[in-house]
N, C-alpha and C positions, 0 to 999 in steps of 0.2 A: 314905425316913426319915420317921417320923411327926411330926405337927405338935406333939406334946407337947414336943419339943425347942425351948426358947425361942429359941435362936440361929437355928435353921433357920426357925422361924416368922417371926422378925423379918426375915430376909433375903428370904423370899418376899413378906412384906407390903411391904417397901421397893421391891422390883422391881415389884410390882403397882401401886404408887402412882406411883413416879418415872418409869417408862418411858412410860405413857400421858400423864402430864402434860407430859413433855418433847416428845412428838410433837404434842400439842395446841398447845404454845407455838410450835413450828416452823410449824404450820399457821396459827396466828394471825399470826405474823410475815409469812408470805407474803401473807395477806389484807391486812394493813396496808400492805404495799409496793404491792400492786396498786391499792388504793383511793387511795393518795397519788398514784399515776400518773394515775388517772382524774380526780381533782380538779384536778391540774395542767393536764391537757388542757382541762378545762372553763374554767379561769381564762384560758388563752391564747385560747380561742375567744371568751370574753367581752371580752377586750382588743381584739380586732380588730372585734368588733361595736360596741363603744363608739367606736372610732376612726371607723368608717363613719357612725355617728350624728352625731358632731361635724362631719364633713365636710358632711353634709346641713344641719346647723344653720347653718354658715357660709354655705352656698349660699343658704338661705332668707333670711338677714339681708341678703345682697347684693341679692337680688331685691327685698326691701322698700325698700332704699335707692334702687335704680334706679326702681322704680315710683313712689316718692314724688316724686322729681325730675321724672319725666315728667308725673305728674298735676298738679303745681304749675305747670309750664311751660305745660301745655295750658289750665288753668283760671284760674290766678292765685289760687286759693283756698288760704289758709294751712293749712286742715285736711288737705290732701294731704301736707304736710310732716311731719305727726305720725309716720307709720310710718318716714319717712326719719330723723327725729331719734331716735326710739326705737331703731331698728336701729343707728344710729351709736353710741349709748351701750353697746349690748350686743356689738357686733361685735368690738372689741379683746379683750374677755374671751373670746369664743368662739374667736377665732384663737389666743389664748394657751393655752387648754385643748387645742385640737387639736395645737398644737406640743408641749405637755407629753406628750400621749398618744403622739406619734411620736418622743419623745426617744431611744428605744433603736434607732432605725433611721436610720443615717447618710445613706443615699441619699435619704430623705424630707426631710432637713434642707435640701437644695438646693432642692427644690420649695417648701418653706415660705418660704425666702428670696425665691424668685421670686414666690410668692403675695403676700407683704407688699409687694414692689416694685410689682407690678401694681395692687394695691389702692390704694396711695398715688397712683399715676398716675390711676386712675379718680376718686379723691376730689378730686384737683386739678382735673380737667376738670369734675366735677359742681359744685364750688364756683364755678368760673369761670362756668358757665352760670347759676347762681342769681344771682351778682353782676351779670352783664350784664342779666338779666331785671329785677332790682330797680332798676337804674340806667337802665332803658329803653334799653339798648344793643342791639347787633345780635347777640342771643343765638341767633337762628334760623340764622345762618350757621355758628356753632359746632356746632349740632345737625346741620345738613346735612353738615358735614364728616365726620361719622361717627367723630369722635375718641372720644366716650364709648362708643359701641357697640363699637368695636374693642377698647377696653381691657376692657370687660365680657366680651366674647367670650374675650379672653385669660385673664381671671380664671376663667371657666367651664372653659376648657381645662385650666388648671393644677389646678383642683379635680377634674376628671374623671381626670386623671393620678394624683393622690394616691388617689382612690377606687379606681381600677382596680388600683393596686399593692397597696393594703390588701386588696382582694378576692382578688387572686392569693395573697397570703400566707395569708389565711384558708382558701382552698381547699387550699393546700399543707399547712397545719397539720391540716386535717381529714383529708386522705389519710394523713398520718403517724400521726395518732391512731387512724385506722381500722386501719392495719396493726399498730400497737402493741396495739390492742384484740384483734385476732384472736390475736396471740401470747399475750396475757394470758389470754384465754379458754381456749385450748388448754392452755397450761402450767398454769394454775390447775386445770383439770379433771383433768389427769393427776396433778398433785401431790395433789389432794384424794383421788383414787382410790387412789393409792399409799399415802398416809398412812392412809386408812381401812382398806385391806386389811392393812397392817402392824399397825395398832392392833388390829384384830379378831384377827389371828393371835397377837399377844402376849397379849391378854386371854384368849383361849381356852387358850393354853399355861399361863398362871398358874392359871386355874381348874382345869384338868386336874391340875396339880401339887397344888393344895389338895385336890381330890377323892381323889387317890391317898393322900395322907397322913392324911386324916381319916376313918378307917373308921367311927367311932362316928356320924358325921353323913352317911353315904353317900347316903341318900335325899334329904336336903336339898340336898347339893352337886350331885347329879344334876339336881334340879329347877332349880337356878341355872344349871347348864351348858346345859340345854335352853333356858332363857330367853335365855341369852347367844347360843346358836347362832341362835335365831330373830331376835334383835336384829342379829346379824351379817348374816343374810340380808336383813333389811329395810334395813340400812345400805348393803350392797353394791348392792341394787336401787336405792335412792335416789341413791347416788353415780353409778351408771351412767346413771340417768335425767337427773340434773342435768348430767352431762357431755355427753350428747346435746343437751339443750336449749341449753347454753351454746355448743356448736359451731355449731348451726343459727342461733341469734340472735347472730351476731357483731357486729351493729351496735348491740345493746342494751348499751352500755358501762355505763350507769348502774345497770342491774339486776344487774350482776355481784356487787357487794358484798352485796346483799340475798340472792342465791341461796347464796353461799358461807357467809354468816353463818347462814342458815337451816339449812344442813347441819351447821354446827358445833354446833348445839344438841343434836343427837341423841347424839353421844358424851358430851357434857357431862351430859345427863340420865342416860345409861347409867352413867357413872362415879358420879354422885351416888346413883342408885338402888341400884347394887350396894354402894356404901359404906354406905348406910342399911340394906340387907338384912344386910350383914355385922355392923353394929352391933346390930341387933335380934336376929339369930339366934345370933351367936357372940360378942356383946359381953362376956359373963361370962368367956369363955376368953381374951380379949385381955389382954395386959399393959398397964400404964399407958402405956408408951411407944407401944404399938400404938394405944391409944385416942386418944392425943394426935395421932399421925400421921393417923389416920382423920378426926379433927376438922379438921385442917389441910387435908386433901384436900377435904372438903365445903365449907370456907370458900373455897378456891381456885376450886372449881366455881361457887360463887355469885358471886365477883368476876368470873370470866370471863363469866358470863351477863349481868351488868350492863354489862360492856364491849361485848358484842354488842348489847345493847339501845341503848346510846348510839351505837354505830357505825351501826346501822340508822336511828336518828333523824337522824343527820348525813346519811346517804344520802337519806332522804326529804325533808329540807329542801332538798337540792341539786336534786332532780328534781320536787318537788311543783308542781302547777299553782297559780299565784298568783292569788288572788281579792282584789280591792280593794273595800273598803267601809268606812264609818266604824267605828272601833274605839275603845272607851273603855278606855284603859290603866289609869286609876284603878280602875275596877270590876274588871278582871282582876287587878290587883295585890292588891286587897282579898280577892278569892276565894282567890288563891294563899296569901297570908299566913294566912288563916283555916284553910286546910288544914294549914299547919305548926303553928299553935296547937293544933289538935286532935290532931296527932301527938305534940307535946311540950307538954302543958298546964302542966307545972311550970316552964317558962322564963318569965322576966320580960323581955319585949322591947317597947320602945316603937317603934311604927310610925307614921311621919308620911307621909301620902299626899296630894299636892296634888290637889284634886278637878278634874274636868272636863278631864283630859288626853285629848283625842280626836284620833286620827290617821286617815289613810287607808291601809289595808293589809289583809293577810290575817289574820282573827281567830285562826285555828288556829295559824299560825306565830308570831304575836305573843304568844300565850299561852305557847308553848314558850320564846320569848325571855325573858319575865318569870319563868317557872318556873326557868330556869337562873340568871338574875341574882339574883333574890330568894332562891332556894335557896342560892346561894353566900353571900349576905349572912347568911342565917340560920345556915349552917354555920360560917362563920368568925367569928361573934360568940358562939359557944357557950361559949367559955372566958372571957368578959368579963361582969362584972356591970354592970347598967345598959346593956344592949345597945340600940343605936339603928339603925333601918333607915328610909331616906327614899326617896321617889320624888317628883321635882319636875322642872320645866322652867326653862330660862333662855335668854335671847336674846343672841347675840353676832354682830355683823356682819350683822344682818338675818336670821340663821338661828336657828331654835328647836332647842335641844339638850334632850333628855330624859335624866335622870340617875337612877341608883340608887346611893345612898351608904350606907356602914355605918361603924361605929367598931370593927371587928374587928381581926384580926391584921395585915392589910395585906400588903405584899410589897415587895421591893427593886426599884426601877425599873430597875436595871441589867439585869434579866432581862425587861423588858417586851416586848422584841422577840419573845420566844417565847410570849407570853401567849396569843395566839389561834391558835397552831399546834396541830393535833391531838396528843393524848397528851403534852402538856407540862404539868408540874405545878410550882407554886411552893412546895409544902409536901410533906413526907414523908407517905406513905399511913398511917403509924402515928399521925400527928398528926390528919389530917383525911382521911376516906375520899373516894374519887372515882376517875374514869377519865381525866380530863384532856381530855375531848371537849366538855364543856359550852360553854366559851367559843368554841371553834371553830364549834360550831353557832350560837351567838349571832351571831358575825361574818357567817356566811353568810346568816342571815335578814336582817340589816341590809343587807348588800350586795344581796340579791335585791330589797329594797324601794328600792334606789337611794340608801341612806344610808351613813354612815361611823360607826365606833365607836372610842373611845379610852379609856384608863384612866390614873388617877393614884392613887398610893398611897405610904405610908411604912410601914416595918416597925413594927408595934405601933400605928399611927395610923389604921388603916382604909383603905378603898379607895372610889374613885368611878369609875363607868363611865358615860360620856356617849355618846349615839348620836343620830343624826338620822333622822327619818322625815317623810314628806309629811304636812302638816297636813290635817285633814278639811276638805272643801269646805263652805262655809256653806250 
């Protein structure tokens, strides 16, 4: 049937658009699922590493307490009690942090109770030794009895047990993640290959149908078909190559999202390119409905490309090597906001930046952090006259918090629990564009620097994002 029949042409056009887009959505869904699994595995590994670090922190503080008592008893100099007293102030908090980190492990609760009991016993003996020494009593007999040493040895034994069990759990999680990674790599490769082949076959079928129906443009359609076949060959070759690479590199879990996302760009570019070619070559023959659908297709390809870019940035943040050096947040924020002013010179936005906000961190990752936070502030104040964006610091409980605040649309705090999860949005895409990955990227950057991030907002009253970072060394 010739393409001059409007109904037949509309059906062909709809099939050519909807089927590839549906397959791409399925492929994107599989990618998001695998990336979520990899991120979860990384978070679990980080949990066990933090627990082991806290065990060593408690061990070091106990050593400081013991050596402080020993030095004071041997010399009688009060200066030797300084590490003893300093460690005594920090030790309760360190044990409490360790206990919080092990709260989800019932068997470790028993060892924590034993640790606290043995710690109190050693503290009692140490205080008794110091008291006898100050009163010129027979403190030496108490030392020779070995009571303090025995209790310190018991403390070390308990810490060794906790550390060993956490190390065993970390090893077990690593093996589980490795097995899951092999499955994800194999399944993802096969899924990518299957979708690529099916997409190529469907695209070829649609173009052949268009070529048969449009005799007046036969030469042009043949040229497009040749280009499509070449694209199919390149895509199949690339998919096969990626599948082989993913199978061999079964331990490179973090690179999986990058590879699949890279392969996802080719069909996106092909769809956008063919749509543009169709608009340029046959636009005059398309009905208004056909032109509208073609425009929606190209817009969807653009949105998918942005999603891939954000996903890649999230992956890079997770695996990038961290460099620590002094970073001027105020200067970076001024640069970012200047770029936004150049993009939208017509907007009236008041920017208040506290000068001299210097931290210790990775300058590249911290720029990504401010680009996302300030970009959100710029975007969500776009519908408000007298827009205000602020960057400042404040101290609470001896900890410096850095904050980005705006007077934009805000959000309902009832949904704050999903705020930093990937692909979660507080507003409709029709109201404000975006992919829902920016704040997840921000949270991972803050966590990689050892900090925390939180948000406060009211609908229509703006939002404030507070985060902690290590202050720059003087």
